[in-house]
C-alpha positions in Angstrom: -26.6 5.3 55.5 -28.0 4.8 52.1 -28.3 1.4 50.5 -26.1 0.8 47.5 -27.9 0.9 44.1 -28.2 -2.5 42.6 -26.0 -3.2 39.5 -27.4 -5.3 36.7 -26.1 -7.9 34.2 -23.6 -10.7 34.1 -20.7 -8.5 35.4 -22.1 -8.2 38.9 -22.4 -11.9 39.3 -18.9 -12.5 38.0 -17.8 -9.9 40.6 -19.7 -11.7 43.4 -18.2 -15.0 42.4 -14.7 -13.6 42.5 -13.9 -14.1 46.2 -14.8 -17.8 46.0 -12.8 -18.3 42.8 -9.8 -16.6 44.3 -10.0 -18.7 47.5 -10.2 -22.0 45.6 -7.4 -20.9 43.3 -5.2 -19.9 46.2 -5.7 -23.2 47.9 -4.7 -25.2 44.8 -1.7 -23.0 44.0 -0.4 -22.7 47.6 -0.8 -26.5 48.2 1.0 -27.2 45.0 3.9 -25.0 46.0 4.0 -26.3 49.6 4.1 -29.9 48.3 7.3 -29.1 46.5 9.2 -28.1 49.7 7.4 -30.2 52.4 5.1 -33.2 52.9 1.4 -32.6 52.9 -1.2 -35.2 54.0 -2.4 -37.3 51.1 -6.2 -37.0 50.8 -7.7 -36.2 54.2 -7.6 -32.8 55.8 -5.7 -33.0 59.2 -5.3 -30.5 62.1 -1.8 -31.3 63.0 0.1 -30.6 59.7 1.5 -27.1 60.0 2.0 -26.4 56.2 -1.6 -27.5 55.5 -2.9 -25.5 58.4 -1.1 -22.3 57.2 -2.4 -22.8 53.6 -6.0 -23.1 54.8 -5.7 -20.1 57.2 -4.1 -18.0 54.4 -6.9 -19.0 52.0 -9.5 -17.4 54.4 -7.4 -14.3 54.6 -7.4 -14.1 50.8 -11.2 -14.8 50.9 -11.8 -12.0 53.4 -9.7 -9.5 51.4 -11.5 -10.3 48.2 -14.9 -10.0 49.9 -14.0 -6.6 51.2 -12.7 -5.3 47.9 -15.8 -6.5 46.0 -18.1 -4.9 48.7 -16.1 -1.7 48.5 -16.7 -1.7 44.7 -20.4 -2.0 45.3 -20.7 0.7 47.9 -19.9 1.1 51.6 -18.5 -2.2 52.7 -20.2 -2.1 56.1 -23.5 -1.5 54.4 -23.1 -4.1 51.7 -21.9 -6.7 54.3 -24.5 -5.6 56.9 -21.8 -5.1 59.5 -24.0 -3.2 61.9 -25.2 -3.2 65.5 -28.4 -4.9 66.4 -30.4 -5.0 69.7 -28.4 -7.3 72.0 -31.2 -9.0 73.9 -33.2 -9.9 70.8 -30.1 -11.0 68.9 -29.0 -13.3 71.7 -32.4 -14.9 72.0 -32.7 -15.5 68.2 -29.1 -16.8 68.1 -29.8 -19.3 70.8 -32.9 -20.5 69.0 -30.9 -20.7 65.8 -28.1 -22.7 67.4 -30.4 -25.2 69.0 -32.2 -25.6 65.6 -28.9 -26.2 63.9 -27.7 -28.8 66.4 -31.1 -30.6 66.2 -31.1 -30.6 62.4 -27.5 -31.9 62.3 -28.4 -34.7 64.8 -31.3 -35.7 62.6 -29.6 -35.6 59.3 -26.2 -37.0 60.1 -27.4 -40.7 60.6 -29.1 -40.5 57.2 -26.6 -38.7 55.0 -23.3 -39.1 57.0 -22.3 -35.7 56.0 -19.6 -35.1 58.6 -18.1 -38.5 58.0 -17.9 -37.8 54.2 -15.8 -34.7 54.7 -12.7 -36.9 55.3 -11.2 -34.9 58.2 -8.6 -37.0 60.0 -7.2 -35.7 63.3 -4.6 -38.4 63.7 -2.6 -38.8 66.8 -2.4 -36.1 69.4 0.5 -33.8 68.4 3.8 -34.3 70.3 5.9 -31.7 68.6 5.8 -27.8 68.8 5.0 -27.7 65.1 2.1 -30.1 65.5 0.7 -28.1 68.5 1.0 -24.9 66.5 -0.8 -26.5 63.6 -3.6 -27.5 65.9 -4.0 -24.0 67.2 -3.9 -22.5 63.7 -6.5 -25.1 62.6 -8.8 -24.2 65.5 -8.6 -20.5 64.7 -9.2 -21.2 61.0 -12.3 -23.4 61.6 -13.9 -21.6 64.5 -13.1 -17.9 63.6 -11.8 -17.4 60.1 -14.2 -19.8 58.3 -17.2 -18.6 60.3 -16.5 -14.9 59.9 -15.6 -14.9 56.2 -18.4 -17.3 55.2 -21.0 -15.2 56.9 -19.6 -12.0 55.3 -19.8 -13.7 51.9 -22.9 -15.9 51.9 -25.2 -13.9 54.3 -23.6 -10.5 53.5 -22.4 -10.1 49.9 -24.3 -12.8 48.1 -27.5 -12.6 50.2 -27.7 -8.8 49.7 -27.4 -9.0 45.9 -30.0 -11.8 45.7 -32.4 -9.8 48.0 -32.1 -6.7 45.8 -32.9 -8.6 42.6 -35.4 -11.4 43.6 -36.5 -10.7 47.1 -35.8 -12.1 50.6 -37.1 -15.7 49.9 -34.7 -16.1 47.0 -31.9 -14.6 49.1 -32.4 -17.0 52.0 -32.8 -20.1 49.8 -30.2 -19.5 47.1 -27.5 -18.2 49.5 -28.1 -21.5 51.5 -27.8 -23.5 48.3 -24.6 -21.9 47.2 -23.2 -22.3 50.7 -23.9 -26.0 50.6 -22.5 -26.5 47.1 -19.4 -24.5 47.8 -18.2 -27.2 50.2 -18.1 -29.8 47.4 -19.4 -32.6 49.7 -22.6 -34.1 48.3 -23.4 -36.1 51.4 -22.9 -33.0 53.6 -25.1 -30.8 51.4 -28.4 -31.5 53.2 -26.9 -30.5 56.6 -25.1 -27.5 55.1 -28.2 -26.3 53.3 -30.3 -26.4 56.5 -27.4 -24.6 58.3 -27.5 -22.0 55.5 -31.3 -21.6 55.7 -31.2 -21.1 59.5 -28.4 -18.6 59.3 -30.2 -16.8 56.4 -33.3 -16.5 58.5 -31.2 -15.2 61.4 -29.7 -12.6 59.1 -33.2 -11.6 57.9 -34.5 -11.2 61.5 -31.6 -9.3 62.8 -30.5 -7.4 59.7 -26.9 -7.9 60.8 -23.9 -10.0 60.1 -22.9 -10.5 63.7 -25.5 -12.9 65.1 -25.0 -15.3 62.2 -21.2 -15.1 62.6 -21.5 -15.9 66.3 -23.8 -18.9 65.7 -21.7 -20.2 62.8 -18.6 -19.9 65.0 -20.3 -21.7 67.9 -21.4 -24.5 65.5 -17.8 -24.9 64.2 -16.4 -24.8 67.7 -18.8 -27.6 68.7 -17.7 -29.7 65.7 -14.0 -29.0 66.4 -14.3 -30.0 70.1 -16.2 -33.1 69.1 -13.3 -34.2 66.9 -10.8 -33.5 69.6 -12.7 -35.5 72.1 -12.9 -38.4 69.6 -9.1 -38.7 69.5 -7.9 -42.0 71.0 
């Protein structure tokens, strides 16, 4: 399969930015509409509020659709987003190394920058209603699967690919990691997110596939989600 020809100029970068812009706009609009008909948590993100959980899940659906449409505009979506098979044994070995490196980096950086604490995620009490339990399930799917898959498609697929074509692999790894960190809008969490992005970028470089990074990202998010569940009193 041929590699899509690079497009030049400001237009391509506006196009690349479109999925992020649409996702942020959707969250703001949907949250505003939801707040008119129901009660949303004030400030902190919670896992047990169903309207909030549905808004966040829907935002990642919008994000995924926008990524696919932009990739389709640039060429074959599977080629643009590096959705391709990769040797299993080598990918598993590299993924394990990447995951261990991410956990070690997070453990070293968290006591210094308190990035996880700064993200203001409050679990609250364990849900006792069907709506609360459903919200917890939706939140888990959103964090572990939807966020990991779409963020890898965007940052290590769409964005990484365009950076690589224009400025080379080093720029692709570093700048995609930087944008990944900045897109979370948490200054204290930026160092950990930047390192996470660097490691996932290197994994993408070594495997030339979206799948290993998505698996490692999902495992990292699952670890964080389970840690929050275990911390509930």
